[in-house]
N, CA and C of each residue as an Amber inpcrd file, in Angstrom:
protein
   453
   8.3520000 -12.5790000 -33.1610000   9.4440000 -13.0620000 -33.9880000
   8.8610000 -13.8310000 -35.1720000   9.0940000 -13.3480000 -36.3920000
   8.6400000 -14.0360000 -37.5940000   9.7050000 -15.0180000 -38.0340000
   9.2900000 -16.2800000 -38.1830000  10.2140000 -17.3710000 -38.4980000
   9.7650000 -18.0800000 -39.7600000  10.7160000 -18.3680000 -40.6190000
  10.4760000 -19.1950000 -41.8020000  11.2370000 -20.4980000 -41.6150000
  10.5500000 -21.6060000 -41.8260000  11.1990000 -22.9130000 -41.8030000
  11.5110000 -23.2720000 -43.2480000  12.7730000 -23.5880000 -43.5050000
  13.1860000 -23.9410000 -44.8630000  14.2590000 -25.0130000 -44.7980000
  14.4950000 -25.6500000 -45.9320000  15.5730000 -26.6340000 -46.0120000
  16.9130000 -25.9220000 -45.8590000  17.8090000 -26.5580000 -45.1590000
  19.1590000 -26.0040000 -44.9950000  19.8790000 -26.0120000 -46.3340000
  20.7380000 -25.0160000 -46.5330000  21.6230000 -24.9490000 -47.6990000
  23.0630000 -24.9120000 -47.1860000  23.9860000 -25.1700000 -48.0840000
  25.3950000 -25.2640000 -47.7100000  25.8780000 -24.0320000 -46.9380000
  25.4110000 -22.8810000 -47.3250000  25.8560000 -21.6450000 -46.6840000
  25.4110000 -21.5440000 -45.2150000  24.4920000 -22.3810000 -44.8030000
  24.0200000 -22.3910000 -43.4190000  24.9450000 -23.1630000 -42.4770000
  25.8560000 -23.9380000 -43.0170000  26.6190000 -24.8860000 -42.2080000
  27.4310000 -24.2410000 -41.0840000  28.0020000 -23.0870000 -41.3160000
  28.7550000 -22.4190000 -40.2540000  27.8670000 -22.1200000 -39.0640000
  26.6870000 -21.5780000 -39.3150000  25.7480000 -21.2690000 -38.2320000
  25.2370000 -22.5530000 -37.5790000  25.0090000 -23.5900000 -38.3710000
  24.5510000 -24.8560000 -37.7960000  25.5870000 -25.4040000 -36.8160000
  26.8550000 -25.3100000 -37.1750000  27.8910000 -25.7840000 -36.2530000
  27.9650000 -24.9230000 -34.9970000  27.7110000 -23.6380000 -35.1170000
  27.6290000 -22.7930000 -33.9120000  26.5330000 -23.3170000 -32.9880000
  25.4010000 -23.6480000 -33.5620000  24.2910000 -24.1620000 -32.7630000
  24.5930000 -25.5530000 -32.2110000  25.2960000 -26.3800000 -32.9800000
  25.7200000 -27.6930000 -32.4760000  26.5920000 -27.5040000 -31.2390000
  27.4920000 -26.5440000 -31.2980000  28.3500000 -26.2710000 -30.1430000
  27.5460000 -25.7350000 -28.9600000  26.5250000 -24.9280000 -29.2330000
  25.6480000 -24.4540000 -28.1590000  24.9460000 -25.6430000 -27.4950000
  24.4980000 -26.5910000 -28.3130000  23.8590000 -27.7930000 -27.7840000
  24.8380000 -28.6020000 -26.9350000  26.0660000 -28.7390000 -27.4010000
  27.0700000 -29.4970000 -26.6510000  27.3360000 -28.8740000 -25.2840000
  27.3640000 -27.5590000 -25.2200000  27.5420000 -26.8780000 -23.9380000
  26.3480000 -27.1730000 -23.0350000  25.1510000 -27.0790000 -23.5750000
  23.9310000 -27.3530000 -22.8080000  23.9430000 -28.7870000 -22.2750000
  24.4290000 -29.7220000 -23.0980000  24.4640000 -31.1290000 -22.7030000
  25.7080000 -31.4810000 -21.8920000  26.4310000 -30.4670000 -21.4560000
  27.6010000 -30.6240000 -20.5860000  28.7100000 -31.4460000 -21.2430000
  28.8660000 -31.2660000 -22.5580000  29.8910000 -31.9870000 -23.3060000
  30.5320000 -31.0730000 -24.3490000  31.0120000 -29.8870000 -23.9480000
  31.5040000 -28.9260000 -24.9510000  32.7150000 -29.4050000 -25.7370000
  33.4950000 -30.3210000 -25.2030000  34.6880000 -30.8010000 -25.9010000
  34.4120000 -32.0010000 -26.8010000  33.1710000 -32.4410000 -26.8560000
  32.8410000 -33.6390000 -27.6380000  32.6130000 -33.3450000 -29.1230000
  32.3980000 -32.0970000 -29.4840000  32.1810000 -31.7580000 -30.8980000
  33.5470000 -31.6870000 -31.5730000  33.8050000 -32.6410000 -32.4530000
  35.1000000 -32.7020000 -33.1340000  34.9690000 -32.6200000 -34.6600000
  33.7560000 -32.5640000 -35.1690000  33.5610000 -32.5020000 -36.6140000
  34.0800000 -31.1590000 -37.1350000  34.7360000 -31.2090000 -38.2790000
  35.2050000 -29.9710000 -38.9070000  34.0970000 -29.4120000 -39.8010000
  34.1830000 -28.1280000 -40.0860000  33.2160000 -27.5120000 -40.9810000
  33.2610000 -28.1870000 -42.3500000  34.4490000 -28.4900000 -42.8340000
  34.5880000 -29.1280000 -44.1480000  33.8870000 -30.4860000 -44.1750000
  34.0820000 -31.2920000 -43.1340000  33.4500000 -32.6120000 -43.0810000
  31.9320000 -32.4710000 -42.9510000  31.5060000 -31.5150000 -42.1500000
  30.0810000 -31.2680000 -41.9660000  29.4320000 -30.9070000 -43.3030000
  30.0690000 -30.0000000 -44.0410000  29.5460000 -29.5900000 -45.3530000
  29.5170000 -30.7720000 -46.3170000  30.6060000 -31.5140000 -46.3900000
  30.6710000 -32.6650000 -47.2990000  29.5950000 -33.6930000 -46.9560000
  29.3590000 -33.8990000 -45.6660000  28.3780000 -34.9010000 -45.2370000
  26.9450000 -34.5030000 -45.5640000  26.6910000 -33.2060000 -45.6500000
  25.3380000 -32.7540000 -45.9440000  25.1090000 -32.3180000 -47.3750000
  26.1870000 -31.8960000 -48.0500000  26.0090000 -31.3090000 -49.3800000
  26.9840000 -31.8420000 -50.4150000  27.7300000 -32.8770000 -50.0680000
  28.6860000 -33.4580000 -51.0010000  28.0190000 -34.4000000 -51.9830000
  28.8310000 -35.2210000 -52.5950000  28.3730000 -36.1580000 -53.6250000
  27.3430000 -37.1510000 -53.0760000  27.5370000 -37.6070000 -51.8460000
  26.6380000 -38.5800000 -51.2200000  26.1930000 -38.0780000 -49.8470000
  25.2550000 -37.1460000 -49.8000000  24.8540000 -36.6040000 -48.4990000
  24.2710000 -37.6870000 -47.5920000  24.5700000 -37.5540000 -46.3020000
  24.0550000 -38.5120000 -45.3280000  23.1270000 -37.8430000 -44.3170000
  23.0060000 -36.5310000 -44.3730000  22.0770000 -35.8420000 -43.4830000
  21.3480000 -34.7450000 -44.2520000  20.1870000 -34.3690000 -43.7090000
  19.3650000 -33.2900000 -44.2310000  18.9030000 -32.4760000 -43.0360000
  18.5540000 -31.2380000 -43.2670000  18.1530000 -30.3950000 -42.1410000
  17.1650000 -29.3330000 -42.5790000  16.4140000 -28.8700000 -41.6000000
  15.5680000 -27.6980000 -41.7420000  16.1020000 -26.6470000 -40.7870000
  16.0140000 -25.4100000 -41.2080000  16.4390000 -24.3060000 -40.3450000
  15.2500000 -23.3940000 -40.0820000  15.3180000 -22.7560000 -38.9180000
  14.3300000 -21.7510000 -38.5380000  15.0270000 -20.4050000 -38.6530000
  14.6660000 -19.6730000 -39.6940000  15.3270000 -18.4040000 -39.9900000
  14.4240000 -17.2400000 -39.5970000  14.9670000 -16.3220000 -38.8220000
  14.2400000 -15.1110000 -38.4610000  14.1740000 -14.2300000 -39.7040000
  12.9600000 -13.9330000 -40.1490000  12.8080000 -13.2470000 -41.4420000
  13.3360000 -11.8220000 -41.4160000  13.2580000 -11.1370000 -40.2850000
  13.7000000  -9.7400000 -40.2540000  15.2190000  -9.5950000 -40.2720000
  15.9360000 -10.5850000 -39.7370000  17.3980000 -10.4910000 -39.6510000
  18.1280000 -11.4850000 -40.5370000  17.4290000 -12.5390000 -40.9660000
  18.0830000 -13.6020000 -41.7330000  18.8910000 -14.5490000 -40.8540000
  18.8290000 -14.3780000 -39.5330000  19.6150000 -15.2130000 -38.6280000
  18.8970000 -16.5260000 -38.3530000  19.6350000 -17.6100000 -38.4140000
  19.0930000 -18.9240000 -38.0970000  19.0120000 -19.0470000 -36.5840000
  17.7950000 -19.2670000 -36.0910000  17.5510000 -19.3580000 -34.6530000
  17.3930000 -20.7880000 -34.1680000  17.3370000 -21.7430000 -35.0920000
  17.2010000 -23.1430000 -34.7100000  17.3300000 -24.0350000 -35.9200000
  17.4520000 -25.3200000 -35.6600000  17.5400000 -26.2880000 -36.7450000
  17.1080000 -27.6620000 -36.2630000  16.7940000 -28.5040000 -37.2220000
  16.5170000 -29.9170000 -36.9770000  17.2470000 -30.6890000 -38.0640000
  18.1360000 -31.5800000 -37.6620000  18.9630000 -32.3490000 -38.5960000
  18.6190000 -33.8200000 -38.4570000  18.4030000 -34.4820000 -39.5910000
  18.0320000 -35.8980000 -39.5640000  18.7750000 -36.6820000 -40.6240000
  18.7230000 -37.9880000 -40.4650000  19.1860000 -38.9110000 -41.4970000
  18.2220000 -40.0770000 -41.5530000  18.4060000 -40.9490000 -42.5050000
  17.5080000 -42.0930000 -42.6750000  18.1420000 -43.3110000 -42.0230000
  17.3700000 -43.9530000 -41.1850000  17.8080000 -45.2290000 -40.6240000
  16.8670000 -46.3000000 -41.1400000  17.3340000 -47.5190000 -41.1160000
  16.5220000 -48.6120000 -41.6340000  16.2190000 -49.6080000 -40.5270000
  14.9660000 -49.9100000 -40.3630000  14.5240000 -50.9190000 -39.4070000
  14.0890000 -52.1470000 -40.1950000  14.6660000 -53.2830000 -39.8740000
  14.2650000 -54.5110000 -40.5680000  12.8200000 -54.8750000 -40.2430000
  12.2750000 -54.3390000 -39.1850000  10.8860000 -54.5970000 -38.8270000
   9.9330000 -53.5850000 -39.4240000  10.3670000 -52.3360000 -39.5660000
   9.4570000 -51.2670000 -39.9760000   9.7760000 -50.6640000 -41.3370000
  11.0250000 -50.7560000 -41.7920000  11.4330000 -50.1010000 -43.0300000
  12.1580000 -48.8020000 -42.7280000  12.1390000 -47.8630000 -43.6640000
  12.8490000 -46.5950000 -43.4950000  12.1670000 -45.7270000 -42.4550000
  12.9890000 -45.1830000 -41.5670000  12.5130000 -44.2670000 -40.5300000
  13.4340000 -43.0590000 -40.5050000  12.8960000 -41.9310000 -40.1370000
  13.7040000 -40.7320000 -39.9500000  14.3730000 -40.8450000 -38.5840000
  15.6690000 -40.5620000 -38.5360000  16.3490000 -40.4680000 -37.2480000
  16.6820000 -39.0010000 -37.0190000  16.0850000 -38.4190000 -36.0080000
  16.3160000 -37.0240000 -35.6610000  17.5840000 -36.9620000 -34.8170000
  18.6440000 -36.4890000 -35.4140000  19.9270000 -36.4030000 -34.7060000
  19.9230000 -35.2480000 -33.7180000  19.5000000 -34.0770000 -34.1610000
  19.4690000 -32.9100000 -33.2860000  18.3230000 -32.0010000 -33.6720000
  17.6830000 -31.4610000 -32.6650000  16.7510000 -30.3530000 -32.8440000
  17.1310000 -29.3420000 -31.7660000  17.3330000 -28.1050000 -32.1790000
  17.7890000 -27.0960000 -31.2380000  17.2460000 -25.7370000 -31.6360000
  16.8110000 -25.0100000 -30.6420000  16.4750000 -23.6080000 -30.7960000
  17.4540000 -22.8460000 -29.9160000  18.0610000 -21.7950000 -30.4750000
  19.0340000 -21.0250000 -29.7040000  18.3890000 -20.5440000 -28.4060000
  19.1930000 -20.4700000 -27.3810000  18.6730000 -20.1230000 -26.0600000
  17.8940000 -18.8100000 -26.0810000  18.3880000 -17.8420000 -26.8210000
  17.7500000 -16.5190000 -26.8750000  16.3820000 -16.5490000 -27.5490000
  16.1330000 -17.5580000 -28.3860000  14.8890000 -17.5910000 -29.1570000
  13.8710000 -18.5900000 -28.6180000  14.1950000 -19.2710000 -27.5380000
  13.2630000 -20.2580000 -26.9910000  12.0030000 -19.5830000 -26.4740000
  10.9130000 -20.3410000 -26.4860000   9.6430000 -19.8310000 -25.9890000
   8.8160000 -19.1210000 -27.0380000   9.2450000 -19.1820000 -28.2900000
   8.5240000 -18.5290000 -29.3900000   7.8470000 -19.5240000 -30.3410000
   7.7960000 -20.7950000 -29.9690000   7.1390000 -21.7940000 -30.8110000
   7.9970000 -22.3190000 -31.9460000   9.2840000 -22.0110000 -31.9470000
  10.1610000 -22.4330000 -33.0480000  10.3670000 -23.9480000 -33.0430000
  10.5130000 -24.5190000 -31.8640000  10.6700000 -25.9730000 -31.7760000
   9.4810000 -26.6960000 -32.3740000   8.2900000 -26.2050000 -32.0960000
   7.0790000 -26.8080000 -32.6620000   7.0720000 -26.6850000 -34.1780000
   7.4510000 -25.5220000 -34.6950000   7.5040000 -25.3530000 -36.1490000
   8.4580000 -26.3500000 -36.7860000   9.6240000 -26.5350000 -36.1610000
  10.6070000 -27.4790000 -36.6920000  10.0890000 -28.9190000 -36.6050000
   9.5280000 -29.2910000 -35.4600000   9.0370000 -30.6610000 -35.2920000
   7.8860000 -30.9510000 -36.2480000   6.9910000 -29.9990000 -36.4020000
   5.8760000 -30.1860000 -37.3360000   6.3790000 -30.3500000 -38.7610000
   7.4420000 -29.6130000 -39.1210000   8.0030000 -29.7470000 -40.4750000
   8.6650000 -31.1070000 -40.6530000   9.3020000 -31.6120000 -39.6060000
   9.8910000 -32.9570000 -39.6720000   8.8110000 -34.0230000 -39.8930000
   7.7090000 -33.8980000 -39.1710000   6.6140000 -34.8590000 -39.3210000
   6.0610000 -34.8050000 -40.7390000   5.9080000 -33.6020000 -41.2550000
   5.4370000 -33.4240000 -42.6350000   6.4140000 -34.0900000 -43.6130000
   7.7070000 -33.8820000 -43.4110000   8.7280000 -34.4960000 -44.2750000
   8.6750000 -36.0190000 -44.2090000   8.5180000 -36.5480000 -43.0040000
   8.4510000 -38.0030000 -42.8440000   7.2570000 -38.5780000 -43.6020000
   6.1450000 -37.8840000 -43.5410000   4.9600000 -38.3400000 -44.2750000
   5.1900000 -38.2390000 -45.7770000   5.7590000 -37.1120000 -46.2320000
   6.0160000 -36.9230000 -47.6650000   6.9390000 -38.0040000 -48.2170000
   7.9250000 -38.3930000 -47.4400000   8.9050000 -39.3870000 -47.9040000
   8.4850000 -40.8110000 -47.5720000   7.2940000 -40.9580000 -47.0070000
   6.7420000 -42.2690000 -46.7060000   7.5860000 -43.0430000 -45.6940000
   8.2520000 -42.3150000 -44.7890000   8.9760000 -42.9760000 -43.7070000
   7.9410000 -43.5910000 -42.7670000   8.3460000 -44.5840000 -42.0310000
   7.4340000 -45.2880000 -41.1400000   7.4320000 -44.7130000 -39.7270000
   8.1430000 -43.6320000 -39.5070000   8.1420000 -42.9820000 -38.2070000
   9.3900000 -42.1530000 -38.0090000   9.4970000 -41.5810000 -36.8320000
  10.6390000 -40.7620000 -36.4490000  11.1650000 -41.2920000 -35.1270000
  12.4690000 -41.4150000 -35.0360000  13.1140000 -41.9140000 -33.8240000
  14.1930000 -40.9320000 -33.4080000  14.4120000 -40.8010000 -32.0960000
  15.4770000 -39.9430000 -31.5940000  15.7910000 -40.3310000 -30.1650000
  16.7770000 -39.6840000 -29.6030000  17.1420000 -39.8820000 -28.2120000
  17.1100000 -38.5440000 -27.4980000  16.8500000 -38.6150000 -26.2080000
  16.8800000 -37.4260000 -25.3700000  17.4980000 -37.8320000 -24.0380000
  18.3380000 -36.9770000 -23.5060000  18.9550000 -37.2650000 -22.2170000
  17.8930000 -37.2860000 -21.1240000  18.0110000 -38.2340000 -20.2090000
  16.9610000 -38.4070000 -19.2020000  16.8210000 -37.2290000 -18.2440000
  17.8100000 -36.3460000 -18.1680000  17.7240000 -35.1780000 -17.2950000
  17.1970000 -33.9320000 -18.0100000  16.9720000 -34.0320000 -19.3140000
  16.5550000 -32.8680000 -20.0950000  15.0280000 -32.7230000 -20.0480000
  14.5220000 -32.2900000 -18.8990000  13.0770000 -32.1750000 -18.6860000
  12.3720000 -31.2650000 -19.6880000  12.9510000 -30.1040000 -20.0600000
  12.2450000 -29.2810000 -21.0510000  12.0300000 -30.0230000 -22.3760000
  13.0400000 -30.7590000 -22.8290000  12.8970000 -31.5100000 -24.0790000
  11.8980000 -32.6550000 -23.9140000  11.9780000 -33.3680000 -22.8140000
  11.0500000 -34.4760000 -22.5690000   9.6150000 -33.9630000 -22.5600000
   9.3810000 -32.8550000 -21.8930000   8.0280000 -32.2880000 -21.8580000
   7.5650000 -31.8580000 -23.2470000   8.4880000 -31.3250000 -24.0430000
   8.1690000 -30.9480000 -25.4220000   7.7320000 -32.1860000 -26.2120000
   8.4960000 -33.2820000 -26.1210000   8.1790000 -34.4940000 -26.8810000
   6.8800000 -35.1470000 -26.4140000   6.5550000 -34.9960000 -25.1420000
   5.2980000 -35.5560000 -24.6300000   4.0960000 -34.9330000 -25.3200000
   4.2260000 -33.6900000 -25.7620000   3.1310000 -33.0250000 -26.4740000
   2.8250000 -33.7290000 -27.7940000   3.7750000 -34.5090000 -28.2980000
   3.6010000 -35.2590000 -29.5430000   3.2310000 -36.7150000 -29.2850000
   2.9110000 -37.0250000 -28.0460000   2.5720000 -38.4040000 -27.6610000
   3.6950000 -39.3760000 -28.0090000   4.9330000 -38.9310000 -27.8520000
   6.0830000 -39.7940000 -28.1060000   6.1190000 -40.9240000 -27.0900000
   6.6260000 -42.0610000 -27.5010000   6.8280000 -43.1630000 -26.5580000
   8.2670000 -43.0930000 -26.0510000   8.4680000 -43.4320000 -24.7930000
   9.7730000 -43.3160000 -24.1340000  10.2430000 -44.6680000 -23.6420000
  11.5010000 -44.9700000 -23.9000000  12.1560000 -46.1750000 -23.3950000
  12.8510000 -45.7810000 -22.0990000  12.5680000 -46.4430000 -20.9840000
  13.0920000 -45.9770000 -19.6950000  14.6090000 -46.0850000 -19.5230000
  15.3000000 -46.8380000 -20.3680000  16.7430000 -46.9670000 -20.1960000
  17.5160000 -45.7840000 -20.7550000  17.2490000 -45.3850000 -22.0160000
  17.9980000 -44.2820000 -22.6310000  17.0470000 -43.2250000 -23.1500000
  15.8220000 -43.4080000 -22.8370000  14.7680000 -42.5140000 -23.2530000
  14.7700000 -42.3400000 -24.7870000  14.6810000 -43.4570000 -25.4750000
  14.5360000 -43.4310000 -26.9190000  13.0920000 -43.0650000 -27.2430000
  12.8970000 -42.2500000 -28.2570000  11.5650000 -41.7550000 -28.5680000
  11.2210000 -42.0450000 -30.0150000   9.9290000 -42.1950000 -30.2780000
   9.4970000 -42.3550000 -31.6630000   8.0810000 -41.8370000 -31.8280000
   7.7800000 -41.4520000 -33.0460000   6.4390000 -41.0250000 -33.4260000
   6.0630000 -41.8220000 -34.6590000   4.9250000 -42.4390000 -34.6480000
   4.4280000 -43.1070000 -35.8470000   3.7130000 -42.0870000 -36.7040000
   4.0860000 -42.0320000 -37.9890000   3.4340000 -41.0820000 -38.8960000
   2.8350000 -41.7890000 -40.0760000
């Protein structure tokens, strides 16, 4: 599977929401996604965007097989940090290294923007994700399993 990692564009938002819903089902919360497509688009591509994303696009089909969406959070102790809201590879495309491509691109972005690190959360029962993050030497908080990478 040939994959290109690129910045998300407005036209990707419909597919991104499909993947968000796939994630919600996986996390046993399918009814929790209430954002509308219009609000999602405005939040990422409107006058004052609050999120940015990278997509993993299969080059032969043009289909987005995964994404990583982040925003900037501010730590009074550390300064600006990337907050990784979601990283997801579609179930059908897992096992092809797409998650690594997305995570590596996030780390590159954090360095380019001079962020002081990356922070995210992972559910304590999500062993595949936890094992993935361990490959990056992420630190884990035992209460909610908050993770960060210093870059």
